[in-house]
C-alpha positions as CSV (number, residue, x, y, z in Angstrom):
1,X,-10.7,34.6,46.8
2,X,-13.6,35.0,44.5
3,X,-11.8,36.1,41.7
4,X,-9.4,33.2,42.0
5,X,-12.1,30.5,42.4
6,X,-13.7,32.0,38.7
7,X,-10.5,31.8,37.4
8,X,-10.1,28.0,38.6
9,X,-13.7,27.5,37.4
10,X,-12.5,28.5,33.9
11,X,-10.0,26.4,34.0
12,X,-12.2,23.4,34.9
13,X,-14.3,22.4,32.0
14,X,-16.5,20.4,34.3
15,X,-17.3,22.9,36.3
16,X,-17.5,25.9,33.9
17,X,-20.0,24.0,31.7
18,X,-22.7,24.1,34.4
19,X,-25.3,26.7,34.0
20,X,-26.4,28.4,37.2
21,X,-30.1,29.4,37.7
22,X,-29.6,32.2,40.2
23,X,-26.9,34.3,42.1
24,X,-27.2,32.3,45.2
25,X,-26.7,29.1,43.3
26,X,-23.5,30.6,41.9
27,X,-22.4,32.1,45.4
28,X,-22.6,28.4,46.2
29,X,-20.8,26.5,43.7
30,X,-17.9,29.2,44.2
31,X,-18.2,28.3,47.8
32,X,-17.9,24.6,47.1
33,X,-14.9,25.4,44.8
34,X,-13.1,27.3,47.2
35,X,-13.5,24.5,49.7
36,X,-12.3,22.1,47.1
37,X,-9.4,24.2,46.4
38,X,-8.4,24.1,49.9
39,X,-8.4,20.5,49.9
40,X,-7.2,19.9,46.4
41,X,-3.9,17.6,45.8
42,X,-1.2,20.4,44.6
43,X,-0.1,17.8,41.9
44,X,-3.6,17.7,40.3
45,X,-3.9,21.5,40.8
46,X,-0.8,22.0,38.7
47,X,-2.2,19.6,36.0
48,X,-5.4,21.4,35.8
49,X,-3.9,24.8,35.1
50,X,-3.8,26.5,32.0
51,X,-1.6,25.0,29.4
52,X,1.3,27.6,29.7
53,X,1.3,27.1,33.4
54,X,1.3,23.4,33.1
55,X,4.2,23.3,30.5
56,X,6.0,25.5,32.5
57,X,5.6,23.2,35.4
58,X,6.7,20.1,33.2
59,X,10.4,21.1,33.3
60,X,10.8,21.8,36.9
61,X,8.1,20.1,39.0
62,X,9.8,16.5,38.9
63,X,12.0,15.0,41.3
64,X,13.7,11.3,41.7
65,X,13.1,10.0,45.2
66,X,15.5,7.3,46.8
67,X,18.1,5.2,45.0
68,X,17.4,3.8,41.2
69,X,18.0,0.4,40.3
70,X,20.0,-0.1,37.3
71,X,19.3,-2.6,34.6
72,X,21.6,-4.2,31.9
73,X,20.2,-4.7,28.6
74,X,20.3,-8.0,27.4
75,X,23.2,-9.0,24.5
76,X,20.6,-9.3,21.9
77,X,18.7,-6.3,22.9
78,X,21.8,-3.9,22.9
79,X,22.4,-5.2,19.3
80,X,18.8,-4.6,18.2
81,X,18.8,-1.5,19.9
82,X,21.8,-0.2,17.8
83,X,20.0,-1.6,14.8
84,X,16.8,0.6,15.7
85,X,18.5,3.6,16.7
86,X,21.2,4.0,13.8
87,X,20.2,1.9,11.0
88,X,16.4,1.7,10.5
89,X,15.5,5.1,10.3
90,X,16.4,6.9,7.2
91,X,15.0,10.4,8.3
92,X,15.6,11.5,11.8
93,X,12.8,13.7,12.3
94,X,10.6,10.4,12.5
95,X,11.3,10.1,16.1
96,X,9.1,13.2,16.5
97,X,6.2,11.6,14.7
98,X,6.9,8.2,16.9
99,X,6.6,10.0,19.9
100,X,3.6,12.0,19.5
101,X,1.8,9.1,17.8
102,X,2.7,6.9,21.3
103,X,1.2,9.9,23.2
104,X,-1.7,9.8,20.9
105,X,-2.2,6.4,21.6
106,X,-1.7,6.9,25.4
107,X,-4.6,9.2,25.5
108,X,-6.6,7.0,23.6
109,X,-6.1,4.0,26.1
110,X,-6.5,6.6,28.9
111,X,-10.2,7.7,27.5
112,X,-10.9,4.2,26.8
113,X,-10.8,3.5,30.5
114,X,-12.4,6.5,31.6
115,X,-15.7,5.7,29.4
116,X,-15.6,2.2,30.5
117,X,-16.3,3.2,33.7
118,X,-13.0,2.5,35.7
119,X,-11.4,4.6,38.4
120,X,-8.6,7.0,36.9
121,X,-6.4,9.5,38.4
122,X,-7.2,13.2,37.7
123,X,-10.1,12.7,35.6
124,X,-10.4,16.4,35.1
125,X,-7.3,16.9,33.4
126,X,-7.3,17.8,29.6
127,X,-6.0,15.0,27.5
128,X,-3.5,16.5,25.1
129,X,0.0,16.4,23.8
130,X,2.7,19.0,25.4
131,X,5.7,19.9,23.5
132,X,8.2,22.0,25.3
133,X,11.4,23.1,23.2
134,X,14.6,24.7,25.0
135,X,17.3,25.7,22.4
136,X,19.5,27.0,25.5
137,X,20.2,23.4,27.2
138,X,19.5,21.5,23.8
139,X,16.7,19.7,25.2
140,X,13.3,18.8,23.8
141,X,10.2,17.5,26.1
142,X,7.2,15.5,24.6
143,X,4.5,15.0,27.4
144,X,1.1,13.6,27.4
145,X,-1.6,13.2,29.8
146,X,-2.7,9.7,28.7
147,X,-2.7,6.4,30.5
148,X,0.9,6.5,32.2
149,X,3.1,3.2,33.2
150,X,3.0,1.6,36.4
151,X,6.9,0.3,37.2
152,X,6.2,-3.0,35.6
153,X,4.6,-1.6,32.7
154,X,7.6,0.7,32.5
155,X,10.0,-2.2,32.8
156,X,8.1,-4.2,30.3
157,X,7.4,-1.6,27.8
158,X,10.8,0.5,28.0
159,X,13.4,-2.1,29.3
160,X,13.0,-4.6,26.5
161,X,12.5,-4.0,22.8
162,X,9.5,-5.8,22.0
163,X,7.4,-8.8,23.5
164,X,8.0,-11.0,20.4
165,X,11.5,-11.4,21.7
166,X,14.9,-9.9,20.6
167,X,16.1,-12.9,19.8
168,X,13.4,-13.7,17.3
169,X,14.1,-10.4,15.8
170,X,17.7,-10.9,15.4
171,X,17.0,-14.1,13.7
172,X,14.3,-12.6,11.3
173,X,17.3,-10.2,10.2
174,X,19.8,-12.8,10.0
175,X,17.6,-14.5,7.9
176,X,17.0,-11.3,5.6
177,X,20.4,-10.8,5.1
178,X,20.5,-7.7,7.2
179,X,17.7,-6.1,5.8
180,X,15.8,-5.2,9.1
181,X,13.4,-3.2,7.5
182,X,11.6,-5.8,5.8
183,X,10.9,-7.9,9.0
184,X,10.2,-5.5,12.0
185,X,6.5,-4.9,11.2
186,X,5.6,-7.1,14.3
187,X,7.7,-5.2,16.7
188,X,6.8,-1.8,17.9
189,X,10.0,-0.1,19.2
190,X,9.3,3.4,17.7
191,X,10.5,5.1,21.1
192,X,13.9,4.0,20.3
193,X,14.2,6.1,17.4
194,X,14.7,8.9,19.9
195,X,18.4,7.6,20.7
196,X,19.5,8.7,17.0
197,X,19.3,12.1,18.0
198,X,19.9,12.2,21.8
199,X,22.8,11.8,24.5
200,X,20.3,10.9,27.2
201,X,16.5,10.1,27.6
202,X,14.7,10.5,30.7
203,X,11.2,9.3,31.0
204,X,8.9,10.0,34.0
205,X,5.7,9.0,34.0
206,X,2.6,7.9,36.4
207,X,-0.2,5.5,35.8
208,X,-3.6,6.6,35.6
209,X,-4.3,3.8,38.1
210,X,-5.7,5.9,41.2
211,X,-2.8,5.7,43.7
212,X,-0.1,4.9,41.5
213,X,3.4,6.7,42.5
214,X,5.6,8.2,39.9
215,X,8.6,7.1,38.4
216,X,11.7,8.0,36.0
217,X,13.4,5.7,33.5
218,X,16.7,6.9,32.2
219,X,19.1,5.9,29.5
220,X,21.6,6.7,27.0
221,X,21.2,4.0,24.7
222,X,24.4,2.4,25.5
223,X,23.7,-0.9,27.2
224,X,21.8,-0.2,30.6
225,X,18.9,1.7,31.7
226,X,17.9,2.8,35.4
227,X,14.3,3.0,37.2
228,X,13.5,5.2,40.1
229,X,10.8,6.4,42.1
230,X,9.8,10.3,41.4
231,X,8.0,12.8,42.8
232,X,5.7,15.8,41.3
233,X,4.9,13.3,38.3
234,X,1.7,14.2,36.5
235,X,-0.5,11.4,35.3
236,X,0.7,10.3,31.5
237,X,4.5,10.1,30.2
238,X,6.9,12.9,29.9
239,X,9.8,12.3,27.7
240,X,13.0,14.6,28.2
241,X,15.5,14.4,25.4
242,X,19.2,15.9,25.8
243,X,20.1,16.1,22.0
244,X,23.2,15.4,20.6
245,X,25.0,18.7,19.5
246,X,24.7,17.9,16.1
247,X,21.3,17.1,16.4
248,X,20.2,20.8,18.0
249,X,17.9,21.7,15.1
250,X,15.4,19.7,17.3
251,X,15.3,22.1,20.0
252,X,14.0,24.6,17.5
253,X,10.6,25.2,17.9
254,X,9.9,26.3,14.2
255,X,11.6,23.1,13.3
256,X,9.1,21.0,15.8
257,X,6.1,22.8,14.6
258,X,6.9,21.9,11.0
259,X,7.4,18.1,11.6
260,X,4.3,17.7,13.7
261,X,2.3,19.8,11.0
262,X,3.6,17.5,8.5
263,X,3.4,14.1,10.1
264,X,0.8,14.4,13.0
265,X,-1.6,17.1,12.2
266,X,-4.7,15.3,12.5
267,X,-4.4,13.5,15.6
268,X,-7.7,14.2,17.7
269,X,-6.2,15.5,20.7
270,X,-4.5,19.3,21.1
271,X,-1.1,19.6,20.5
272,X,0.5,22.2,22.3
273,X,4.1,23.6,21.7
274,X,5.6,25.9,23.9
275,X,1.8,27.1,25.2
276,X,0.5,27.5,21.6
277,X,-1.9,25.1,19.8
278,X,-0.4,24.0,16.6
279,X,-2.5,21.3,15.1
280,X,-5.5,23.3,14.1
281,X,-6.9,22.0,11.0
282,X,-9.2,19.0,11.5
283,X,-9.0,16.1,10.1
284,X,-12.3,16.0,7.9
285,X,-11.8,12.5,6.7
286,X,-13.2,11.3,10.1
287,X,-16.3,13.3,10.0
288,X,-19.5,12.5,8.5
289,X,-20.0,14.5,5.1
290,X,-23.0,16.2,6.5
291,X,-21.0,17.7,9.2
292,X,-18.1,19.3,6.6
293,X,-19.3,22.7,4.7
294,X,-18.1,23.9,1.7
295,X,-15.5,26.4,3.5
296,X,-14.2,23.3,5.4
297,X,-13.4,21.5,2.3
298,X,-11.7,24.6,0.7
299,X,-9.5,25.3,3.7
300,X,-8.6,21.2,4.2
301,X,-8.0,21.1,0.3
302,X,-5.7,24.4,0.5
303,X,-3.7,22.6,3.2
304,X,-3.1,19.2,2.4
305,X,-2.4,20.4,-1.7
306,X,-0.4,23.7,-0.6
307,X,-2.7,25.3,-2.7
308,X,-4.8,28.6,-3.0
309,X,-7.5,27.9,-5.1
310,X,-10.8,25.9,-4.8
311,X,-11.2,22.4,-5.4
312,X,-13.3,21.5,-8.9
313,X,-14.3,18.1,-7.4
314,X,-14.6,17.1,-3.8
315,X,-15.0,13.7,-2.6
316,X,-15.6,12.0,0.9
317,X,-16.2,8.4,1.5
318,X,-15.7,5.8,4.2
319,X,-16.1,1.9,4.2
320,X,-15.0,-1.0,6.5
321,X,-15.0,-4.3,4.4
322,X,-12.8,-5.7,3.0
323,X,-10.7,-2.6,4.7
324,X,-11.4,0.0,7.2
325,X,-10.8,3.3,5.0
326,X,-11.8,6.9,5.4
327,X,-10.9,9.0,2.6
328,X,-11.2,12.8,1.5
329,X,-9.6,13.4,-2.0
330,X,-9.8,16.3,-4.4
331,X,-9.9,17.5,-8.1
332,X,-8.0,20.9,-8.5
333,X,-9.2,23.1,-11.2
334,X,-5.8,23.1,-13.0
335,X,-2.2,21.3,-13.0
336,X,1.1,22.7,-13.2
337,X,2.5,20.1,-15.9
338,X,0.7,21.9,-19.0
339,X,3.0,24.9,-17.7
340,X,6.1,22.9,-18.4
341,X,6.9,22.5,-14.8
342,X,8.0,19.0,-14.8
343,X,6.2,15.8,-13.8
344,X,4.1,15.9,-10.5
345,X,4.5,14.1,-7.4
346,X,1.6,11.7,-6.1
347,X,-1.0,14.1,-4.6
348,X,-2.4,11.7,-2.0
349,X,-1.0,10.7,1.4
350,X,-1.6,7.7,3.3
351,X,-2.4,7.9,7.0
352,X,-3.2,5.2,9.7
353,X,-5.4,6.5,12.5
354,X,-5.1,10.2,11.8
355,X,-1.3,9.7,11.8
356,X,0.7,10.2,8.7
357,X,2.7,7.2,7.2
358,X,3.7,8.4,4.0
359,X,3.1,12.0,2.4
360,X,2.7,11.6,-1.5
361,X,2.8,8.1,-1.5
362,X,3.6,6.5,-4.8
363,X,2.3,3.3,-5.7
364,X,-1.3,3.9,-3.6
365,X,-3.0,5.0,-6.6
366,X,-2.0,5.0,-10.3
367,X,0.9,7.5,-11.4
368,X,-1.9,8.7,-14.0
369,X,-4.1,9.9,-11.3
370,X,-1.2,12.1,-9.9
371,X,-3.4,15.0,-10.3
372,X,-5.5,13.9,-7.1
373,X,-5.2,15.4,-4.0
374,X,-6.3,14.3,-0.7
375,X,-5.7,11.8,2.3
376,X,-6.6,8.3,2.4
377,X,-6.9,6.7,6.3
378,X,-6.4,2.8,6.4
379,X,-6.4,1.3,9.8
380,X,-5.7,-2.3,8.6
381,X,-2.6,-1.4,7.2
382,X,0.6,-3.4,9.0
383,X,3.4,-1.1,9.6
384,X,7.0,-1.7,10.0
385,X,9.4,-0.3,12.8
386,X,10.0,3.0,11.1
387,X,6.7,3.5,9.4
388,X,9.0,3.9,6.1
389,X,8.4,0.9,4.7
390,X,4.9,-1.1,4.5
391,X,5.0,-4.4,5.1
392,X,2.1,-5.9,2.9
393,X,2.8,-4.2,-0.5
394,X,-0.3,-6.7,-1.9
395,X,-2.4,-5.0,0.6
396,X,-1.3,-1.3,-0.4
397,X,-1.9,-2.2,-3.9
398,X,-5.6,-3.9,-3.1
399,X,-6.2,-0.7,-1.3
400,X,-5.0,1.4,-4.2
401,X,-7.6,-0.6,-6.3
402,X,-10.4,0.0,-4.3
403,X,-9.9,4.1,-3.9
404,X,-8.8,4.0,-7.7
405,X,-12.8,2.7,-8.6
406,X,-14.4,4.9,-6.2
407,X,-12.6,7.9,-7.8
408,X,-13.3,6.8,-11.1
409,X,-16.8,5.9,-10.2
410,X,-17.2,9.5,-8.7
411,X,-15.9,11.4,-11.7
412,X,-18.2,9.2,-14.0
413,X,-21.3,10.3,-11.7
414,X,-20.1,14.0,-12.1
415,X,-20.0,13.5,-15.6
416,X,-23.6,12.7,-15.9
417,X,-24.7,15.3,-13.4
418,X,-23.0,18.3,-14.9
419,X,-21.7,17.8,-18.4
420,X,-20.6,21.3,-18.9
421,X,-18.4,21.3,-15.7
422,X,-17.2,17.7,-16.7
423,X,-16.2,19.2,-20.2
424,X,-13.9,21.6,-18.0
425,X,-12.2,18.5,-16.3
426,X,-11.6,16.8,-19.2
427,X,-10.0,19.7,-21.1
428,X,-7.7,20.0,-18.1
429,X,-7.1,16.1,-17.3
430,X,-8.2,14.4,-20.3
431,X,-4.4,13.8,-20.8
432,X,-3.9,12.0,-17.9
433,X,-6.9,9.5,-18.1
434,X,-5.6,8.9,-21.7
435,X,-2.0,8.4,-20.2
436,X,-4.3,5.6,-17.9
437,X,-5.6,3.8,-21.1
438,X,-2.0,3.8,-22.5
439,X,-0.3,2.5,-19.6
440,X,-2.9,1.0,-17.1
441,X,-4.6,-2.2,-19.1
442,X,-6.8,-2.6,-15.6
443,X,-8.8,0.3,-15.9
444,X,-9.6,0.7,-19.6
445,X,-13.3,0.0,-19.5
446,X,-13.7,2.5,-16.7
447,X,-11.5,5.3,-18.3
448,X,-13.2,4.8,-21.8
449,X,-16.5,5.5,-20.1
450,X,-15.1,9.0,-19.2
451,X,-13.5,10.0,-22.8
452,X,-15.0,12.5,-24.7
453,X,-14.3,13.6,-28.4
454,X,-16.1,15.3,-31.2
455,X,-17.7,13.3,-34.0
456,X,-19.5,13.7,-37.3
457,X,-22.7,13.8,-35.7
458,X,-22.1,16.7,-33.1
459,X,-21.2,20.4,-34.1
460,X,-17.8,21.7,-33.8
461,X,-16.5,22.3,-30.3
462,X,-19.1,19.9,-28.9
463,X,-18.4,16.4,-27.5
464,X,-20.0,13.0,-27.0
465,X,-19.0,10.1,-25.0
466,X,-18.7,6.4,-26.4
467,X,-21.5,5.7,-24.5
468,X,-23.9,7.9,-26.5
469,X,-22.0,7.0,-29.8
470,X,-23.3,3.5,-29.0
471,X,-26.8,4.6,-28.4
472,X,-27.2,6.2,-31.6
473,X,-25.5,3.6,-33.9
474,X,-27.5,0.9,-35.6
475,X,-27.8,-2.3,-33.7
476,X,-25.8,-4.4,-36.3
477,X,-23.0,-2.0,-36.6
478,X,-20.1,-3.9,-35.8
479,X,-17.6,-1.1,-35.0
480,X,-17.0,2.4,-33.4
481,X,-15.3,4.2,-36.1
482,X,-12.9,6.9,-35.6
483,X,-10.4,9.2,-37.7
484,X,-7.0,11.0,-36.0
485,X,-6.6,14.4,-37.7
486,X,-5.2,17.7,-36.8
487,X,-8.1,19.5,-36.9
488,X,-12.1,18.7,-37.3
489,X,-12.1,20.7,-41.2
490,X,-9.2,18.2,-41.6
491,X,-11.3,15.1,-40.7
492,X,-14.3,16.3,-42.5
493,X,-12.4,16.7,-46.0
494,X,-10.4,13.5,-45.6
495,X,-10.9,10.9,-48.0
496,X,-11.1,8.4,-45.7
497,X,-14.2,9.9,-44.5
498,X,-16.1,10.2,-47.6
499,X,-17.8,7.1,-47.8
500,X,-18.7,7.3,-43.8
501,X,-20.4,10.1,-44.8
502,X,-22.4,9.0,-47.6
503,X,-23.7,6.3,-45.8
504,X,-24.8,8.0,-42.7
505,X,-22.1,6.4,-40.1
506,X,-20.9,8.0,-37.3
507,X,-17.2,8.8,-36.9
508,X,-15.6,10.2,-34.1
509,X,-12.9,12.9,-34.5
510,X,-9.6,12.9,-32.5
511,X,-7.1,15.5,-33.1
512,X,-4.0,14.5,-30.9
513,X,-1.5,11.8,-31.8
514,X,-1.7,10.6,-28.6
515,X,-5.2,9.5,-29.4
516,X,-4.0,7.0,-32.1
517,X,-2.4,5.0,-29.0
518,X,-5.3,5.5,-26.8
519,X,-7.7,3.9,-29.2
520,X,-5.5,0.9,-29.9
521,X,-5.0,0.4,-26.7
522,X,-8.7,0.5,-25.7
523,X,-9.1,-1.5,-28.5
524,X,-12.6,-2.5,-27.5
525,X,-15.6,-0.8,-25.5
526,X,-18.8,-2.9,-24.6
527,X,-18.3,-5.4,-27.1
528,X,-17.6,-3.3,-29.8
529,X,-14.3,-3.1,-31.8
530,X,-12.7,0.3,-32.4
531,X,-11.9,0.7,-35.9
532,X,-9.8,3.3,-37.7
533,X,-11.7,4.2,-41.2
534,X,-8.3,4.4,-42.6
535,X,-8.4,0.6,-42.5
536,X,-9.1,-1.6,-45.1
537,X,-12.4,-2.3,-43.2
538,X,-15.8,-0.7,-44.6
539,X,-19.0,0.2,-43.1
540,X,-20.6,-1.9,-45.7
541,X,-19.6,-4.8,-48.0
542,X,-21.0,-3.6,-51.2
543,X,-21.1,-0.2,-53.0
544,X,-24.4,1.1,-53.9
545,X,-23.0,2.2,-57.5
546,X,-24.4,1.9,-60.8
547,X,-23.1,-1.5,-62.7
548,X,-20.1,-1.1,-65.2
549,X,-20.0,-2.0,-68.5
550,X,-17.8,-4.5,-69.8
551,X,-15.5,-2.0,-71.5
552,X,-15.2,0.0,-68.5
553,X,-14.3,-3.1,-66.5
554,X,-11.6,-4.0,-68.8
555,X,-10.1,0.0,-69.1
556,X,-10.2,0.2,-65.4
557,X,-8.3,-3.3,-65.3
558,X,-5.8,-2.1,-67.8
559,X,-5.3,1.2,-65.5
560,X,-4.8,-0.9,-62.2
561,X,-2.2,-2.8,-64.1
562,X,-0.6,0.0,-65.5
563,X,-0.4,1.9,-62.1
564,X,1.0,-1.2,-60.2
565,X,3.8,-1.3,-62.8
566,X,4.5,2.1,-62.9
567,X,4.6,2.4,-58.8
568,X,6.0,-1.0,-58.4
569,X,8.5,0.2,-55.8
570,X,5.7,1.8,-53.9
571,X,2.7,0.0,-54.0
572,X,2.1,-3.8,-53.2
573,X,-1.8,-3.7,-54.8
574,X,-4.2,-1.8,-56.6
575,X,-7.9,-2.1,-56.5
576,X,-11.0,-0.2,-57.2
577,X,-12.4,1.6,-54.1
578,X,-16.1,1.3,-53.0
579,X,-15.7,4.2,-50.5
580,X,-14.4,7.4,-52.3
581,X,-16.7,9.9,-53.7
582,X,-14.5,13.0,-53.7
583,X,-10.9,11.8,-53.9
584,X,-8.9,10.1,-56.5
585,X,-7.1,7.6,-54.4
586,X,-6.0,6.7,-51.0
587,X,-3.6,3.9,-48.8
588,X,-5.6,1.7,-46.8
589,X,-4.5,-0.6,-43.9
590,X,-1.7,1.1,-43.4
591,X,1.0,1.3,-39.9
592,X,0.1,4.1,-37.6
593,X,1.6,7.7,-38.5
594,X,1.5,8.5,-34.9
595,X,3.8,5.3,-34.3
596,X,6.1,6.1,-37.3
597,X,6.5,9.6,-35.9
598,X,7.4,8.3,-32.4
599,X,10.0,6.1,-33.9
600,X,11.4,8.7,-35.8
601,X,12.0,10.8,-32.5
602,X,12.9,8.2,-30.8
603,X,15.6,7.2,-32.8
604,X,15.8,9.0,-36.3
605,X,18.8,7.1,-37.7
606,X,16.8,4.0,-37.4
607,X,13.4,5.1,-38.4
608,X,11.9,2.2,-40.5
609,X,11.1,2.7,-44.0
610,X,8.1,3.0,-45.5
611,X,6.6,-0.3,-46.9
612,X,4.8,-0.9,-49.9
613,X,0.9,0.4,-49.6
614,X,-2.3,-0.6,-50.7
615,X,-3.8,1.6,-53.0
616,X,-7.4,2.1,-53.8
617,X,-8.3,4.2,-56.4
618,X,-11.7,6.1,-57.6
619,X,-12.5,4.9,-61.2
620,X,-15.1,7.6,-61.3
621,X,-12.8,10.3,-60.8
622,X,-11.5,12.6,-63.5
623,X,-8.0,12.1,-62.6
624,X,-8.1,8.5,-62.9
625,X,-10.4,8.7,-66.5
626,X,-7.6,10.7,-67.8
627,X,-4.9,8.7,-66.7
628,X,-6.5,5.7,-68.8
629,X,-6.1,8.1,-71.7
630,X,-3.0,9.5,-70.9
631,X,-1.0,6.5,-70.1
632,X,-1.1,5.8,-73.8
633,X,-1.2,9.4,-75.4
634,X,1.3,11.0,-72.9
635,X,3.3,8.6,-71.1
636,X,5.7,11.1,-69.1
637,X,2.7,13.4,-67.9
638,X,0.6,10.3,-66.8
639,X,4.0,8.8,-65.0
640,X,4.3,12.5,-63.3
641,X,0.3,12.4,-62.4
642,X,0.4,8.7,-61.1
643,X,3.5,9.6,-58.8
644,X,1.6,12.7,-57.3
645,X,-1.9,10.8,-56.9
646,X,0.2,8.3,-54.7
647,X,2.1,11.1,-52.8
648,X,-1.2,12.9,-52.1
649,X,-2.7,9.6,-50.8
650,X,0.3,9.4,-48.3
651,X,-0.2,13.1,-47.5
652,X,-4.0,12.4,-46.6
653,X,-2.7,9.2,-44.6
654,X,-0.1,11.5,-42.4
655,X,2.8,9.2,-44.0
656,X,4.8,12.2,-45.3
657,X,6.9,13.8,-43.1
658,X,8.7,16.1,-45.6
659,X,6.6,16.9,-48.4
660,X,9.5,19.2,-50.0
661,X,10.5,16.0,-52.4
662,X,7.4,17.0,-54.2
663,X,8.3,20.2,-55.3
664,X,10.1,19.3,-58.5
665,X,7.2,17.4,-60.0
666,X,4.5,19.8,-59.0
667,X,6.4,22.4,-60.9
668,X,6.9,20.1,-63.7
669,X,3.5,19.3,-63.9
670,X,2.2,22.9,-63.8
671,X,4.7,23.9,-66.3
672,X,3.0,21.2,-68.7
673,X,-0.4,22.5,-67.4
674,X,0.6,26.2,-68.5
675,X,2.4,25.4,-71.5
676,X,-0.4,23.3,-73.1
677,X,-2.9,26.0,-72.2
678,X,-0.8,29.0,-74.0
679,X,1.0,26.6,-76.8
680,X,4.1,27.5,-75.7
681,X,6.6,24.5,-74.9
682,X,8.9,25.2,-71.9
683,X,12.5,25.4,-72.6
684,X,13.4,22.9,-69.8
685,X,11.5,20.5,-68.1
686,X,12.7,19.6,-64.9
687,X,12.0,16.2,-64.9
688,X,12.5,14.3,-61.5
689,X,14.7,11.6,-60.9
690,X,12.6,8.6,-60.4
691,X,15.0,6.8,-57.8
692,X,15.3,9.8,-55.6
693,X,11.6,11.1,-56.1
694,X,10.0,8.0,-54.3
695,X,12.1,8.4,-51.3
696,X,10.8,10.3,-48.3
697,X,12.5,11.5,-44.9
698,X,10.2,9.0,-42.9
């Protein structure tokens, strides 16, 4: 008897938690326990047994007492029931989520009633959800030990579809031209999704109001239901579902376990499936950050991201205005897109009161943040009937805006806190941020702050930010200068960089074709316009050069005219450059080379032809001074050199996709040079055809 008493004490938390100060006191407590067991209600004792015993009793202890009363659904309700059960829900497994969510609500209502000081039946019964599967009988049972229902509540909640009135609902459906999913948010009819998979549904319930009898509600969903008193009913609600033969998969415990873990893993009450607790991962986002350890975050991240690594960044936050939101989001250390595994799905799921609303929800965060993993729980989101369509998309967008700015602000703080760690992040996910700059104008200033790139003032491999660039720039500098090049050495040797290096202006070096679109879309940052140094704009309005003589000015004027005439099908203007120091010529203010390559990739047959260019020449360069003489003494050679100088300028600008057209001209020039050095005149000179030579496969 004392062993039995000890076993009962272990089963009663309110008893087992007591600390006894002596053996005599322990003996007295055991005697009291034995006495209470002698007087205990058998039904309460069954409820207080272990989970496994309680679940075994679930399937056999209820009995219908007396005659049942039959009730007909109203005509409108029959029609509505058909819509709900067979049309609205596009995924049959949703009925499990709905029933577990209802069970959680019932348990929460019971707890509220209990802490409010009201009397409740069986106060020591552990609040939890019990799920039992029976493949042999093709049955699924979902029970809670929550608030339960009286007879009136049973008829009101299950006998009618919604308190708002079925006729109003049907009128709304008709007004929406049959699209019920857009108008059903105010109608709480998730229970009726059960009829998608069932032949018959029986509901046993007993209210938490002390002294309430038990009842049995039963229907096949066709047009009527019956209500009768029942004996042996535990406090709460038990739903017994006789499944259709085609839906017997829902009597398989593994199927139910997967559904619960997918949709209802984070409700605050235990969920026991056939005696085993299956919701073992805590909803960390509901806890204070100080209560969560790094190990907790690691396990939770691995669960929600289906990952095996550890998160690079962890962010928990909550706020109650303008929306009540709790969230836990993570940045992984890497991503799969770089391995060519296809575009990733969104990584953040939306919950409402710890119940999954939509996994990997599209539109919650911008698509360029799809690498972020985590959970957002918002209590203010109105849901439609099936919880598969959010009614207020504007509210979701508002929520997404708040979360996005929080994430970007957090990443910015991490960059300031640990630059080296942030550089690892940017190396891995910088492409996603640049995608956001190109596709999402709303956040361009926030994303611009996170960009990192090399510059002429940093060493190779070290990066800077736009903010630090502006800190170093002279106060009167109007622009933020940048250059797109394949590599740093190409950027430093670029003819466009010569004048900026000479004047000491810092230039950002970017090495991806995407960067051209990024900088053009960013356009300005903190009031400073971003300017490619390949444009006609200069960091100074005057060249610090020695004054040219009148003769030099006249000679240079003749050279400009000759080049304009010689290259008339290729250039629109020729002028002296104030920026060049080591190169003979450049083309300026030209269109984006990256854009031209993209257009060619999209439709090679319709790629735009290269327009006439603006040519700037360096009057002090030996080639230009040589051309002043050669145009009169050796016009053929001068023509070859002029064409080559122009094509070299196009190469420097990235405007020639296929330089093979230059090979005949280069060969001819080499032959002439070698011939003049050796005194041997070549037998044949491969003079390129002028018309074909200028054609480039753009």
